[in-house]
Structure formats: structure tokens, C-alpha cells
N, C-alpha and C positions, 0 to 999 in steps of 0.2 A: 508462786505457788500458787497449788491449786486446790480449791475445797469442794465439795459436793454435798447436797443435802436435800433429803426429799422435800417435793411438793404436791402440793392434792392437784387433784383430778389424774460412669454409666455406660464405654461406648462402644459395643458393637457395629462391624459394618462387615459389608461384603464383601471378597474378592474372590474371583476364581483364578485358579491357578494356572491359566494359559495365557496365550495370546493377548487377550484383552479382557480386562475384569469391565466390563459396562452392560453385560446383559442379562438375562436368567434366561436359560436352555442351550448355549451355546455348543455350537459343534465342537468336533476337537483341533479345527484350526479358529477357532472364533469365530464364526461364520453366527451372527445371531439368528435365532429363528424367529421371526415378524411373527406370529402368531403364539409367541409365549409371555410377549411384555417385555419392559425394558424399562431401567429403573438405573438412576444416578449411583454411582459408588465410588466409596473412596480408597486410597491408597495405602499399603500394609506399611505403617512408617516405622515400626519399632525395628531398634537396634540390632546390626546385623541380617536384617533383609534387603537384599537388594531390588528395591521397585525403581519403575519409572513411573512419571504421572502423564498424563497428558491433558492439555487442559482444553477447552473449547471456550470461546467468547463469541456468540451470534451477532452477527448482524442486522442492520435494518432490513435487509431482504429476509430476515424471518423472523418477525415481530411475535413475541409473546414468549419465545425461548430465554431460558436462563442459562447463566453460565456456569458448566458444569465440569466434574472429570471422569477419568479414564485410566486403568492401571495396565501398564506392558508388565511381561515376566522377563527382566533382564537377559535370560538365557533364549529366547523365543525369535521364529523370522516374524520382521515386524511389516512385511508387504502385504500388499492387498488386503488391509484390515477392513471390516462394515463394522461399523462404528454405530449403532442404532442411536438415538438422542431420546433421554427422557423427555417425556410431556411434561409442564410449566402447571404445577396443581396450585389451590389455597390452602394456607392456614390461618384461621380464622375464630375468632373467638372473645372471652372476656376473661378476665383478672379479677378476681372478688375475693376479700379478705374479711377478719374481723380489725377491727379497730380498738386495741388494749389500752390499757392505762400502765405504766413503765412500772417494773418493779414491781407488778402484781401478777397474779396468775388467773384474775377474772376475766373471760373474755367481754369485751362491748360489742358492738354493735356488728353482727354479722352480716356475709354478703353484701359488703360494701364495695364500692367501685374499688379498683386500686391501681394507682399511677406506676408504672413497674416496664422497666425493659424486659421484653422477648425477644429470644435469640435461637437461632435452628442453624446449628452447624454438621459440617459430614466430617469424618476425622480422615485427612489427606487426601482433602476434596477441595475446590474452591468453591462446591457447594453450599450457598449459604444465605443468611437475611437477620436483620434484625429491626425491631421497629419500639417505639414507646405507647403504651395505650392515651387514650384518650378521656376525656373525663369524666366518660362512663366506663372505660374500665375493657373499651374495646381495642381487639388490634387486628392485623389482618397481613401479610406478608406471601410474597407467591417464589415458588421453589420446584427446582425439577423434582420430579418423584421420585424417591429413594430409600434405601432400606439403611437403618441405623444411625438416623439423627439424633445429636444430642441438641433437647431443649430446656433452655434455661428459662425463669421467671425469677426476676431479680427486682423486689420493691427497692422502691428511692427510699423509703423511711424503714433503717434498718432496727430501729425501735420496736416497732407495732408489729411487725411483720418479720415471716422469716423466705430466703430463698429457696428454690425448689428447681431441681434438674432432673429428666428422667433420659432415657433411649428409646424411641418410638420407628416405625418405619412409618412414612407417610407418601404412600403410593396412588392416595386419591385427595378428591377436597375434603377437607377434615375442617369441622367446625367443632370447636371444644369450650368450656367454662374450666378454668383452672383456679378451685374456690383453696385458697391457699389457708395451710393448718396455722392453727394458736402457735405450734413451736416452744422452745425451751429458751429461757432468756440466760446469757453468757452476759456477764459484767466484770467489771476490776478499777484498777485503778492501774496509771503508767506514772511511773516517780524515780526520779534521782535515789542514789542510794542515800543521799541523808534526810530523803523523806520532801523535799524542798518540791516547791512547784514546778513545771518545766519553765524554760527559759522559751520553749516555743511551743506551739499543738503539734502533735503529729496527727498522723491520721491511723483509722484501725477499721481491719476489716479482716473477712474469711474467708477464706480458701476453701472449698472443697475438695478431698485427696483424691479420690473415684474421677472427677468428673473437669476437674481444674476450675472449675465455675467460681469466679467471686463476688462477695456478697457487695452492696453499694457501699462508700465508706460512711463509717460512725466517726461522726466528729466527738472529741470531747469537748465538757463542759468546763465550768471556769476551776473547778475543784480536780481535772482530769481525769475524772469518771469517764467511763464509755460502755453502751448498752447495743447489743446484735441478738435479734434471735435466730436460731437456726434449728431446722429439723434433727432428730438424734442421724447419729454418722459421725465420720473422722475429717477432722478440718485440720488447718493450719492460721492458726490467729498472726496476723501482719501487723506491726504498727512500725511505723515508718514517717521520714518528713518528706516535704517534697523536694523538689530538683533542686532549688536554690537555700534548703535549709541541711543547716551540719548534723539535727537530728539523727541518730543512728536506726538503721533497720533491723528490726530483731523478728525473730519467727520462733511463736511457741508452738507445739502439736497439742490439739484439743480433741477431747472425745466428747460427744455429746449424746446422752443417756433420758430414755423417756422416761419422764417425770422424777426428774433431777437437773433444778437449775445449777449453774457450775459458774463462778467465781474466779479468774484468771486474774494476778497482780500482774504487771510484765515491770520490771526494774531495769533500767537503762544503762544503771552506773552512774559514773562521774560526768558530768557535762558540763566540762569548763574550757571553752574553746579560746584558741591562741590565733593573733591576729596576723595572718599572714598576706602578704603583697610584692608587688612588682609591676616591671615595665614589657613590653613586648616589642622588639625592633627586628631587623632586615639586618642582611648581614653589613648596609651601609651605615647603620647607623637610625633610617628614619623608621619611626611610630606606626605601629600595626592596628590599626583602631578595628573595632567590630570583629575582633576575632572572640571564638569558643575558648574559655579555661574551664577544663573539666578535670575532677579529684576523684579519686575512688582509693577506697583505703584497703591496705592488704591485712594490718590489724591497729586494733586499737589498745592504746594502754591501757586506761582506766575505765572506758564504755561496754557495753556488750556490741554484738553485733558488726555492722556494716555500714560504710556512709559512700553513696554517693549524689555529688550535688558540680553545679557548674556556674560558670559565670561569664562575663563577656566584657572584653577591654574597651575603654572609653575614649573617646578623640585624642588623648594624648597615648593612648600604647599601654594607659595603666591599668590597673585590676587590685582586689582586696578580697579576702574573705576569712571569714572562720572557719579552723580546722579543729578539730580535737586533737591531743597527742594521739601521736602513732607513726606508724610507717605508711607513705602514701606514692602513689602515682598519678601525675599532673598527665594532662595532653591538651598542647598549645594549636588550635586549629584555625588557620586563617579562614576567612571569609573565601566562600568558593569563588573564582574566577578561572575560567577555561584558559585565559589569556596571563594569567597572573604568573609569580616569578618566584615565592615562598612556598616552601617545605614545611608541612606541621612540626611538631616534634614533641617525644613522650620522653619523662624523666621519673627517678625517683627520689625520695627525700624523705625525711623523718621530719616529726615535731616535736617538742616538747615542750620544757613549761616558757620558753621564754618566746617574744614577738618573732617572726620569719620571713626576715626581707630577702625576695629572690633577687633583689636588684637587677640589671638590665639579661634578658636574657633574648640570644640569638636564633633565630630561625634561618637555616641554608636556602640556598638558592633549589631551584629545580633542575633536574637532569636532563638533556636531550637525547633523546630516541633517537636514532634515524636507524630505519631497518627496511627490508626488502621482502615482502610477502610472495613466496611461489610456490605453484601447487607439488602434486605429487612427481611429476615430471620433470622437474627441477623449472618450471616457465613460469613467468611473473606475473602477478594476477594483478589487474588496475580495477578499480573500486572495491578493495577491502576495506572495511571498518575496522581499524586497530583502537582497541579502547583498554586504558590502561584505569585499574578502580584500585583504592586502595584497600589493602588489608587494615580493618579497624579505624579508629577516628569516625571519620562520619560518615565513612565510604564514597570521597566524590569521586566522580567517574568523569576522564579525560579522553578524549578521540580524535582520531585522526584518518583520511583517509587516502590509500593509497592511488597514486598516479598511474600515467599508461607504463610506467617502466616499474610501476608494484611498487615504488617509491615513499614511505611517508616516514616524516620527521613530525615528532612528536616533544614537547615541555611537559614532563611529568614531575611530582613529588617523590623526592629523594626518601624514600620509604620502600614499605613492601608494598606489591600490587599484586593485584592480577592482569594478566594480558587475555584480551579476549581478540580472536580474527574470526568478522562474520562475515561469510564469502558475498558473491553480489547474486548468485544465485542456487537453487539445491546441484550443482555439480561436485560442491564440498561442503564439510559440515564446520559448523562454529566449533574453532579450537581455543583450549584454555589451557591456561599453564601459571603457574604462580612465579613471582624472584622476590627474593631476598631482597635485593638493591635492583634498580632501573639499569644500573651498571652493567648487570648479570644478561642484559639480553645478546644474543647473537645477531649478527650483521643480518641473517638471511631466516626467517620465519617460515616454515612448511605448514600450508595448511592439510588438516587429517581429510584423508577422502571419504570414511567414514560409512557407518553402516545406514543403508535407506529404510527409513520408514516410508509408506506409504499406503492409501485407502482412501475411504469413503465414510462420510456421516452421511445420515439420512432420519425422516422420522416418517411416519406416517402420510404427513403434507407434503414431503417429496425432499428433497435434495436441500442440504444447509448451506446455501452458497454465502460466500463471502467471509466467512467468519474468519476469528483470527485464533491461529492453532500454537500452542506453545509446550515441550516437552521440558519435565523438570525434572531433575533426581532428588534423592529422601532431604537433601540438605537445602531443598529448595533453589537451585543453582539453575541456569537457562541454560538448555545444552543445545534446543531448534528452534524456529522461529518462521513460520509461513501465514499462508491463509490458502483458504478452500477456493475453488476456482467455480463458475458457474453452475454446477453440476453438482458438487459437494466433495472434489477429489483434492488428496492434497498428498505431495511430496517433501518431504526432507532427510538430510541425514546427520546424523549423531555423531560425532567424535569416536573412533575406534577405544575402546575401553584395553 
């Protein structure tokens, strides 16, 4: 239910459609004009746009430079790139605001220091930083100079002050005073369908629909009321329990208008949880302690929203949790052990009005992979790192190295995995593929020769020596990794598409 009544009284980013999007005034081949200036830019991460992101992590050999990203057009020549590194700038200032009385529209003390998080991010880039203001409301962060930074100022007190976000260019040292507006009150009650007090207290917070910035968490009072101040705009109000709670997550669209308070009452439905318990064992019946047991609801019978919660097995392999009636998925994830013998498991189940006893849940043994890694000429390659990463669960990874005959033997979980082959040098590319089951793996795995990527990082102070270079796709998957040499040059190969 939403009611309004009168009361008195964001992210652009630069990307050039050429081989490298990291400079201003580039030539057709992406050669940067040293006289034109250069600034950090993100990559276009919008759906359907094929771009690669080149991330640079400067080393202690070039102190004062910050991590930053460059974009690579997915269809251009990637050899002999010249990549000008953005200089570091300081973004500093003070956050001030009103001290107001809750549920009123009369400002109190103005220009008071505000305890807040100040955050700067660049979409599609590793560039960015955040900090908390001091007792005087002051802050300072270092960033690579760039265009289209998303700035967020998030007061830790949601009752008195609104949070704020904007998009701005930061091309030089910047000193600024963020004076937070009075904002508009958004308040309401979180309730069950019988209006009884909630069995547990959820959190409430706002998400800005434009920037994705979240407010600080607004705690409910003893009567399940919440209060958040916000600037005019469109938001999503989120009410949810923590990761250990059966309280559902419910999202509500909110429009805040200038001069109008807003009341939103969130009804969660019927919150009558059912007790569920069980025991986790391996194929021999030995109990499995310290395993993560994670539950996801796909639908709830009498409640609104969705639930994700987790617990752990005790030293006897036992677990118990309260779940709302509905349809669920459970994941049983043993403690990480590189040399362990058991696999994670997923099951689907329903919760009705009775206690749910899973009994003993058996986890299967791991599968042994034995493969030979070869190059494009069919020759076995030693010192290749084979990594198997779980698809889903906790995404645990397990690795082995090929011997002088290109052979590697590795025990991996009996579940869907991503296989990556990392060669010992730049003669081949990191090669990745997915397996529905480790049993599907072939006896020989061939490294992709790949496409070459090479170039030089530089700044006005000289070459960017001994820096880590990583190349990732739109899904943030690692495609290549190397280091620059003493002159800032690098070379790596990417798996051919």
C-alpha cells in the first residue's frame, strides 16, 4: 500500500571504438597522442556488446599509480598497442548535512559534519576507491584520472539524511563540499498478513534505480516501523532478513517526489516456518562436519518474495533450520580441501506444514581426471596448470600441473566444472571450456594457439615496469594474464573465438 501527501516547504563512461579505449586523441591504430592527455575509462558492459577489458595493476616499481582498465574492441588487431596510463589524482572534501528530527519536516542544525561512506567507481573498470569520513566529515581518496566516475555519498544514519549519487569527470585534483539536502521522508511498517509483530527483524534499504547505489541499512524499531530519507527519484525498497534468517526478501518500486512524504507498508505474508533437519555423511557413512548447507526458495506457499539462507553442519554432521512452506533447492557443500574425497550435492524438495526430516544425506566421491595436454602440433606440454572450478556451489577450484610428459592427474568434484589450461609461457593461450561432468573429459586436451595481444604501458614518468596485466571479458572471466617487463612491454595470447 502506498500513500503520498503534500508536506511544507547516473553513469556515462568514455569508450573509443578502436583497438584501445584508454586515451583521448588516439590515431586510427590506437596510438595515443602524448600531448592530448589520457584518462582511465571503463568498458561497455551492456548486453550484446562484445568487448574485452585489459586491467593494469602497477607494481612498487611505479609508486603512486592506481589500478585501471582499458577496453579492447573484440574485432581489432591487438598487437603493438600503446597504452598511456592515467596519472593519479586526489578526490577530497567534506560531507555536511542537516541534523533533523525523525518524522518532521523542520531542519535542525545545518552544515554539521556527516559520518558517511564516500565511493567513486568507474563502470566496466577496476578503477575506484571508497572511504569513510572522519569526525569532521572529511575524506580523501586517490584515483586514476578519468571520465564518468560514479560518485556516491552514503550517510550511515538513514533517518536524518538522504544518500546522494552523481556522475562526474575527475581529470585533476578535486576538492569538493558535499552538502546533503534535507531529503524526503519515506516510512512504513513491515508486517505479516495478520498484523502480528514479526518473528525476526529484517533490514530495510533503498536502491537507486539509476546508479544502483544502496542506502545504508535502516533498522526496524520495536513496532516494525522503518524510516529512510531520500532525494527525489525512482528507487527499489528492499526488505530482507540476513543470511541465517527465514525472513523473505521483498522488493517494492518507490517514486520519491519533491515536497511529498511517502508511506509504504510492506506485507510479507504468513511467516510460519517449519523445522527442517538432517545429517550429512560420505559414501562410507562417516559424518561430515563444517559443511555449508544453503537453501534457496523457488516459490513460497503463503509468503511473499524469496529466501536465501544457510547454516553449517555441527561436529556430528547434523544441521537444522527453519524454512517457510514452499518449493526449495538445497546445496550441501563440504569444507574446502584440495586433497579431499567428497563432492557437493544439490537437491530439490518441498516444505509443507509438517516437520521435515532429511535423514542421512550422502555425498558422492570425487572423480579422477587423467589427461595429457598437447599443443597445436600434438606435442605434449609440461608445466601447464590445469584448474577445475565448480560451476555453482562455492566455486571452489582444484589444480594440478602437467609433468614432463604433459600428464596431469587430478581428483575433482563430481559436478559441472569449468576447465582452464594455463600454459607456462606466451606460446599458447589460456584455454577454457565447460564440462557437465568430469567424466566427459577427453584423454587429450589441446591448448589454443590463440590470438596475440602485445603492447607497452607508459606514462609521462616513463615505462610501467613489472605490472600485473589481466584480460577479462564482459562476464569478468579471466582470459589472459602476464606481467610487463622492465620497459613496460607485455605479450600474451587469448583463446581464439
